[in-house]
N, CA, C and O atoms as a GROMACS GRO file, in nm:
protein
  332
    1UNK      N    1  11.691  11.957  10.362
    1UNK     CA    2  11.603  12.086  10.360
    1UNK      C    3  11.482  12.073  10.266
    1UNK      O    4  11.373  12.120  10.298
    2UNK      N    5  11.503  12.005  10.144
    2UNK     CA    6  11.401  11.985  10.067
    2UNK      C    7  11.300  11.886  10.103
    2UNK      O    8  11.190  11.894  10.048
    3UNK      N    9  11.323  11.794  10.191
    3UNK     CA   10  11.228  11.701  10.242
    3UNK      C   11  11.145  11.756  10.356
    3UNK      O   12  11.042  11.697  10.390
    4UNK      N   13  11.190  11.875  10.422
    4UNK     CA   14  11.124  11.951  10.525
    4UNK      C   15  11.012  12.028  10.451
    4UNK      O   16  10.893  12.025  10.481
    5UNK      N   17  11.072  12.101  10.345
    5UNK     CA   18  10.988  12.191  10.266
    5UNK      C   19  10.882  12.113  10.194
    5UNK      O   20  10.772  12.164  10.172
    6UNK      N   21  10.910  11.996  10.159
    6UNK     CA   22  10.797  11.896  10.108
    6UNK      C   23  10.700  11.869  10.210
    6UNK      O   24  10.581  11.883  10.184
    7UNK      N   25  10.743  11.825  10.341
    7UNK     CA   26  10.666  11.782  10.433
    7UNK      C   27  10.564  11.911  10.477
    7UNK      O   28  10.444  11.893  10.493
    8UNK      N   29  10.620  12.028  10.492
    8UNK     CA   30  10.536  12.136  10.507
    8UNK      C   31  10.422  12.158  10.415
    8UNK      O   32  10.308  12.185  10.453
    9UNK      N   33  10.460  12.144  10.288
    9UNK     CA   34  10.382  12.156  10.163
    9UNK      C   35  10.265  12.055  10.190
    9UNK      O   36  10.151  12.102  10.192
   10UNK      N   37  10.282  11.928  10.210
   10UNK     CA   38  10.216  11.821  10.248
   10UNK      C   39  10.104  11.871  10.342
   10UNK      O   40   9.986  11.868  10.308
   11UNK      N   41  10.146  11.917  10.466
   11UNK     CA   42  10.065  11.965  10.554
   11UNK      C   43   9.975  12.065  10.513
   11UNK      O   44   9.855  12.045  10.530
   12UNK      N   45  10.016  12.172  10.458
   12UNK     CA   46   9.934  12.284  10.433
   12UNK      C   47   9.835  12.256  10.324
   12UNK      O   48   9.722  12.305  10.325
   13UNK      N   49   9.888  12.162  10.214
   13UNK     CA   50   9.788  12.150  10.114
   13UNK      C   51   9.666  12.054  10.201
   13UNK      O   52   9.546  12.067  10.177
   14UNK      N   53   9.709  11.974  10.283
   14UNK     CA   54   9.601  11.883  10.348
   14UNK      C   55   9.495  11.966  10.424
   14UNK      O   56   9.376  11.937  10.435
   15UNK      N   57   9.558  12.074  10.474
   15UNK     CA   58   9.455  12.171  10.562
   15UNK      C   59   9.376  12.259  10.468
   15UNK      O   60   9.258  12.283  10.488
   16UNK      N   61   9.447  12.309  10.360
   16UNK     CA   62   9.361  12.390  10.262
   16UNK      C   63   9.261  12.294  10.198
   16UNK      O   64   9.147  12.336  10.179
   17UNK      N   65   9.290  12.182  10.166
   17UNK     CA   66   9.195  12.094  10.110
   17UNK      C   67   9.094  12.068  10.214
   17UNK      O   68   8.979  12.084  10.173
   18UNK      N   69   9.108  12.030  10.344
   18UNK     CA   70   9.024  12.033  10.439
   18UNK      C   71   8.913  12.135  10.439
   18UNK      O   72   8.794  12.106  10.435
   19UNK      N   73   8.964  12.263  10.445
   19UNK     CA   74   8.860  12.369  10.435
   19UNK      C   75   8.792  12.377  10.314
   19UNK      O   76   8.672  12.405  10.318
   20UNK      N   77   8.854  12.356  10.191
   20UNK     CA   78   8.779  12.362  10.073
   20UNK      C   79   8.671  12.258  10.056
   20UNK      O   80   8.562  12.287  10.006
   21UNK      N   81   8.706  12.125  10.100
   21UNK     CA   82   8.610  12.029  10.094
   21UNK      C   83   8.488  12.030  10.195
   21UNK      O   84   8.387  11.963  10.173
   22UNK      N   85   8.501  12.109  10.304
   22UNK     CA   86   8.393  12.114  10.413
   22UNK      C   87   8.438  11.988  10.500
   22UNK      O   88   8.348  11.935  10.564
   23UNK      N   89   8.557  11.937  10.510
   23UNK     CA   90   8.588  11.844  10.619
   23UNK      C   91   8.501  11.710  10.594
   23UNK      O   92   8.460  11.646  10.690
   24UNK      N   93   8.479  11.677  10.479
   24UNK     CA   94   8.420  11.550  10.437
   24UNK      C   95   8.526  11.445  10.458
   24UNK      O   96   8.640  11.457  10.413
   25UNK      N   97   8.482  11.336  10.533
   25UNK     CA   98   8.604  11.232  10.551
   25UNK      C   99   8.640  11.151  10.438
   25UNK      O  100   8.748  11.093  10.435
   26UNK      N  101   8.550  11.144  10.339
   26UNK     CA  102   8.579  11.069  10.229
   26UNK      C  103   8.661  11.134  10.128
   26UNK      O  104   8.738  11.068  10.058
   27UNK      N  105   8.646  11.266  10.116
   27UNK     CA  106   8.737  11.339  10.044
   27UNK      C  107   8.892  11.355  10.102
   27UNK      O  108   8.997  11.358  10.038
   28UNK      N  109   8.871  11.366  10.236
   28UNK     CA  110   9.017  11.368  10.308
   28UNK      C  111   9.097  11.242  10.304
   28UNK      O  112   9.220  11.248  10.308
   29UNK      N  113   9.036  11.135  10.296
   29UNK     CA  114   9.097  11.001  10.290
   29UNK      C  115   9.143  10.980  10.156
   29UNK      O  116   9.247  10.917  10.133
   30UNK      N  117   9.063  11.035  10.055
   30UNK     CA  118   9.103  11.040   9.912
   30UNK      C  119   9.234  11.127   9.884
   30UNK      O  120   9.327  11.084   9.814
   31UNK      N  121   9.234  11.243   9.939
   31UNK     CA  122   9.358  11.330   9.918
   31UNK      C  123   9.458  11.261   9.997
   31UNK      O  124   9.567  11.249   9.942
   32UNK      N  125   9.446  11.212  10.112
   32UNK     CA  126   9.558  11.159  10.178
   32UNK      C  127   9.626  11.048  10.125
   32UNK      O  128   9.748  11.048  10.142
   33UNK      N  129   9.573  10.944  10.060
   33UNK     CA  130   9.600  10.859   9.985
   33UNK      C  131   9.662  10.889   9.858
   33UNK      O  132   9.753  10.818   9.813
   34UNK      N  133   9.617  10.992   9.796
   34UNK     CA  134   9.684  11.054   9.663
   34UNK      C  135   9.821  11.104   9.712
   34UNK      O  136   9.913  11.085   9.633
   35UNK      N  137   9.849  11.162   9.822
   35UNK     CA  138   9.955  11.235   9.864
   35UNK      C  139  10.066  11.143   9.924
   35UNK      O  140  10.176  11.194   9.942
   36UNK      N  141  10.048  11.021   9.954
   36UNK     CA  142  10.120  10.931  10.001
   36UNK      C  143  10.272  10.904   9.917
   36UNK      O  144  10.379  10.896   9.978
   37UNK      N  145  10.262  10.892   9.790
   37UNK     CA  146  10.391  10.906   9.723
   37UNK      C  147  10.476  11.005   9.747
   37UNK      O  148  10.598  10.995   9.762
   38UNK      N  149  10.395  11.122   9.751
   38UNK     CA  150  10.494  11.246   9.786
   38UNK      C  151  10.552  11.237   9.920
   38UNK      O  152  10.669  11.271   9.939
   39UNK      N  153  10.488  11.198  10.001
   39UNK     CA  154  10.528  11.180  10.142
   39UNK      C  155  10.670  11.084  10.159
   39UNK      O  156  10.774  11.108  10.220
   40UNK      N  157  10.631  10.969  10.081
   40UNK     CA  158  10.742  10.862  10.074
   40UNK      C  159  10.864  10.935  10.012
   40UNK      O  160  10.975  10.929  10.065
   41UNK      N  161  10.842  10.997   9.908
   41UNK     CA  162  10.979  11.061   9.850
   41UNK      C  163  11.036  11.172   9.920
   41UNK      O  164  11.156  11.200   9.910
   42UNK      N  165  10.947  11.242   9.997
   42UNK     CA  166  11.030  11.335  10.092
   42UNK      C  167  11.088  11.259  10.190
   42UNK      O  168  11.198  11.302  10.225
   43UNK      N  169  11.050  11.163  10.246
   43UNK     CA  170  11.101  11.083  10.343
   43UNK      C  171  11.251  11.030  10.294
   43UNK      O  172  11.359  11.048  10.350
   44UNK      N  173  11.224  10.960  10.176
   44UNK     CA  174  11.342  10.916  10.119
   44UNK      C  175  11.457  11.038  10.095
   44UNK      O  176  11.577  11.019  10.113
   45UNK      N  177  11.413  11.137  10.060
   45UNK     CA  178  11.499  11.259  10.039
   45UNK      C  179  11.576  11.296  10.157
   45UNK      O  180  11.699  11.311  10.153
   46UNK      N  181  11.498  11.311  10.274
   46UNK     CA  182  11.544  11.349  10.388
   46UNK      C  183  11.643  11.224  10.458
   46UNK      O  184  11.730  11.255  10.540
   47UNK      N  185  11.628  11.129  10.432
   47UNK     CA  186  11.702  10.996  10.474
   47UNK      C  187  11.836  10.999  10.391
   47UNK      O  188  11.940  10.990  10.456
   48UNK      N  189  11.843  11.010  10.267
   48UNK     CA  190  11.942  11.018  10.178
   48UNK      C  191  12.036  11.138  10.221
   48UNK      O  192  12.157  11.120  10.237
   49UNK      N  193  11.979  11.258  10.239
   49UNK     CA  194  12.074  11.371  10.292
   49UNK      C  195  12.120  11.363  10.412
   49UNK      O  196  12.221  11.429  10.439
   50UNK      N  197  12.061  11.285  10.510
   50UNK     CA  198  12.120  11.253  10.639
   50UNK      C  199  12.239  11.166  10.639
   50UNK      O  200  12.335  11.181  10.714
   51UNK      N  201  12.225  11.066  10.545
   51UNK     CA  202  12.333  10.982  10.525
   51UNK      C  203  12.440  11.038  10.465
   51UNK      O  204  12.550  10.996  10.501
   52UNK      N  205  12.435  11.128  10.377
   52UNK     CA  206  12.539  11.221  10.287
   52UNK      C  207  12.599  11.327  10.407
   52UNK      O  208  12.711  11.377  10.400
   53UNK      N  209  12.519  11.348  10.503
   53UNK     CA  210  12.579  11.456  10.604
   53UNK      C  211  12.678  11.355  10.681
   53UNK      O  212  12.799  11.375  10.683
   54UNK      N  213  12.620  11.250  10.740
   54UNK     CA  214  12.684  11.162  10.824
   54UNK      C  215  12.829  11.128  10.744
   54UNK      O  216  12.936  11.146  10.801
   55UNK      N  217  12.821  11.087  10.629
   55UNK     CA  218  12.958  11.045  10.549
   55UNK      C  219  13.023  11.158  10.538
   55UNK      O  220  13.142  11.150  10.569
   56UNK      N  221  12.982  11.272  10.502
   56UNK     CA  222  13.062  11.399  10.514
   56UNK      C  223  13.147  11.403  10.621
   56UNK      O  224  13.269  11.410  10.609
   57UNK      N  225  13.074  11.398  10.750
   57UNK     CA  226  13.134  11.424  10.868
   57UNK      C  227  13.236  11.326  10.907
   57UNK      O  228  13.329  11.354  10.983
   58UNK      N  229  13.216  11.196  10.847
   58UNK     CA  230  13.319  11.094  10.886
   58UNK      C  231  13.450  11.123  10.799
   58UNK      O  232  13.561  11.098  10.847
   59UNK      N  233  13.436  11.172  10.678
   59UNK     CA  234  13.534  11.205  10.598
   59UNK      C  235  13.600  11.317  10.645
   59UNK      O  236  13.722  11.309  10.629
   60UNK      N  237  13.562  11.419  10.697
   60UNK     CA  238  13.615  11.531  10.742
   60UNK      C  239  13.713  11.527  10.880
   60UNK      O  240  13.793  11.614  10.914
   61UNK      N  241  13.681  11.403  10.946
   61UNK     CA  242  13.790  11.386  11.057
   61UNK      C  243  13.883  11.289  11.026
   61UNK      O  244  13.961  11.251  11.114
   62UNK      N  245  13.886  11.237  10.899
   62UNK     CA  246  14.009  11.152  10.850
   62UNK      C  247  14.108  11.273  10.788
   62UNK      O  248  14.068  11.360  10.710
   63UNK      N  249  14.241  11.262  10.838
   63UNK     CA  250  14.322  11.352  10.780
   63UNK      C  251  14.365  11.303  10.604
   63UNK      O  252  14.363  11.188  10.563
   64UNK      N  253  14.392  11.396  10.544
   64UNK     CA  254  14.468  11.365  10.417
   64UNK      C  255  14.574  11.311  10.413
   64UNK      O  256  14.647  11.348  10.505
   65UNK      N  257  14.630  11.217  10.329
   65UNK     CA  258  14.747  11.162  10.335
   65UNK      C  259  14.833  11.240  10.225
   65UNK      O  260  14.823  11.200  10.109
   66UNK      N  261  14.907  11.334  10.250
   66UNK     CA  262  14.987  11.404  10.144
   66UNK      C  263  15.136  11.345  10.146
   66UNK      O  264  15.207  11.338  10.246
   67UNK      N  265  15.166  11.306  10.028
   67UNK     CA  266  15.299  11.240   9.999
   67UNK      C  267  15.350  11.154  10.130
   67UNK      O  268  15.457  11.172  10.189
   68UNK      N  269  15.268  11.074  10.157
   68UNK     CA  270  15.299  10.958  10.256
   68UNK      C  271  15.344  10.827  10.210
   68UNK      O  272  15.388  10.747  10.292
   69UNK      N  273  15.335  10.796  10.074
   69UNK     CA  274  15.370  10.684  10.021
   69UNK      C  275  15.522  10.663  10.011
   69UNK      O  276  15.574  10.729   9.922
   70UNK      N  277  15.592  10.596  10.072
   70UNK     CA  278  15.724  10.554  10.064
   70UNK      C  279  15.775  10.510   9.933
   70UNK      O  280  15.726  10.419   9.866
   71UNK      N  281  15.889  10.592   9.897
   71UNK     CA  282  15.927  10.549   9.757
   71UNK      C  283  16.088  10.562   9.766
   71UNK      O  284  16.136  10.626   9.859
   72UNK      N  285  16.178  10.497   9.663
   72UNK     CA  286  16.312  10.530   9.648
   72UNK      C  287  16.343  10.652   9.588
   72UNK      O  288  16.445  10.717   9.610
   73UNK      N  289  16.248  10.683   9.510
   73UNK     CA  290  16.259  10.820   9.442
   73UNK      C  291  16.240  10.942   9.523
   73UNK      O  292  16.153  10.939   9.610
   74UNK      N  293  16.309  11.048   9.506
   74UNK     CA  294  16.283  11.162   9.585
   74UNK      C  295  16.164  11.199   9.553
   74UNK      O  296  16.100  11.166   9.453
   75UNK      N  297  16.123  11.293   9.669
   75UNK     CA  298  15.992  11.358   9.646
   75UNK      C  299  16.005  11.490   9.583
   75UNK      O  300  16.082  11.576   9.625
   76UNK      N  301  15.928  11.503   9.483
   76UNK     CA  302  15.919  11.619   9.412
   76UNK      C  303  15.827  11.733   9.500
   76UNK      O  304  15.709  11.722   9.534
   77UNK      N  305  15.919  11.842   9.524
   77UNK     CA  306  15.818  11.940   9.620
   77UNK      C  307  15.725  12.037   9.543
   77UNK      O  308  15.658  12.120   9.603
   78UNK      N  309  15.724  12.024   9.404
   78UNK     CA  310  15.614  12.083   9.348
   78UNK      C  311  15.515  12.020   9.311
   78UNK      O  312  15.421  12.070   9.248
   79UNK      N  313  15.525  11.877   9.352
   79UNK     CA  314  15.400  11.789   9.313
   79UNK      C  315  15.381  11.714   9.454
   79UNK      O  316  15.461  11.636   9.506
   80UNK      N  317  15.251  11.757   9.504
   80UNK     CA  318  15.193  11.698   9.623
   80UNK      C  319  15.054  11.623   9.580
   80UNK      O  320  14.966  11.668   9.507
   81UNK      N  321  15.057  11.517   9.635
   81UNK     CA  322  14.923  11.422   9.578
   81UNK      C  323  14.846  11.402   9.717
   81UNK      O  324  14.899  11.354   9.817
   82UNK      N  325  14.726  11.443   9.710
   82UNK     CA  326  14.641  11.414   9.820
   82UNK      C  327  14.537  11.278   9.805
   82UNK      O  328  14.454  11.274   9.714
   83UNK      N  329  14.547  11.202   9.875
   83UNK     CA  330  14.464  11.065   9.869
   83UNK      C  331  14.369  11.064   9.976
   83UNK      O  332  14.294  10.968   9.991
   0.00000   0.00000   0.00000
């Protein structure tokens, strides 16, 4: 979500700057080059969040193993261990 907000900010600031500078191509190129690190950071942010969401989805599909470890000792009903 933060990457999308950053991308919208990047577009809006570019349009605002274009109107303020009178659509001069040299100023537009200068502003675009200055904003490239922000665009890179927003892209990395979106990619990391997408990988986190994919990992969360994978972990959600795997059931928790509660007291599945075989042991000679009796299982304590008050103690359940999720792994």
